[in-house]
N, C-alpha and C positions, 0 to 999 in steps of 0.2 A: 703666599702666606700673609696674613694681616700683621700689622705692626701695632705694638702698644706704645703709648706715650704716658709719662707720668711726671708730675711736678712734686716737689717736696720743699718744705720750709723747716729749718732748724731753729729751735728756740732754746735758749739757755735760761735756767731758773735764776732769778735774781737773789743775791745774798740779802739776808735781813740785816738791819742796822743796829741791832742790840749786841751786847758783849757776850752773850751765851755762846758756847761752842756749836757750830752748825755742821750738819752732815755735808759731804762733798757735793759740789754743784752737780746737778743733773740736767739733762736736756731732753727735748722732744723733737722727733721728726715726724711730720705729718704730711700727707700728700693725697693725690688723687690719680687713679689709673683710668685712661680713656683710650678708645680706639683712634689711631692716627688718622684714619680715612674719614671718620664721621664725628669724632669728638664725643661719641656716646660713652657713658660711664661703663666700666667693665667690673662686673660682680665676680667675686671669688677668684680674683687674680692672686697669685702667691707672690708676696713681696718679701724679699730676704734682705738682711742688712749684715755687713761683715766689717770687722775691725779686729782687734787683738783678742776679743772675747766672743763666746758663742751667744747668739740671741735667736730665740725661736722665731720662725717666719710667722707673718700674719697674712690673713686674707682680706681683700678689699670688700667693703659692704656693698649694698644695692646701689649707692651713689658712686662707687668706685673709690671711696675714701679709705685710708688706712692711717695707722699711727704706731709709732714706737715710742714708748713712754720710759722715763727714768733711766736714760742712757748716760753712762759716765762720759766725762770729757774725752775727746779723741777725734779721729777722723774716720768717717764711715763711707762705705760704698753700698748703694742700693741697687737691687736688680728685681725685675718683675717678670713672671712667666705665667702663661695660661695656655692650655691645649688650643690649637688653631691659630696661635699668634707666635711671632718671633720673640725669643727671649730679648729683653732690653735692659740696659744698665742706665741709671739716671745720668743725664748729661751727654750720652752718646749721640752722635749725629746720625748713626745708622745701627741697626742690630748687628751685634757681633764686635762692634768697636768698643774701645775703652771709654768708660764714663767719667764723670767728674766727681772727685771726692767731696764729702760734705763735712766741714769741721764744726765741732761743738766745743 
């Protein structure tokens, strides 16, 4: 079975410097899904994110890119799956192993 790899970056919104009340800080996690053997982007891979809240999954685009926008502060776990590939968690050294949490 083929293996998927993916990378992600967490970005935290910067607070504004004026005195008006601001909404809670939100963050973005963006990444790219590629085939481990070839580095080719994987289209329509299902990327899921988990923390204390429910977030709908997203599909990677034609370049393997995905994004989760307006996330609340917290610690997240990302996983990716696609038929014909082993399900992988971000930061795992091998399929089926625990991944690395992403703090925002």
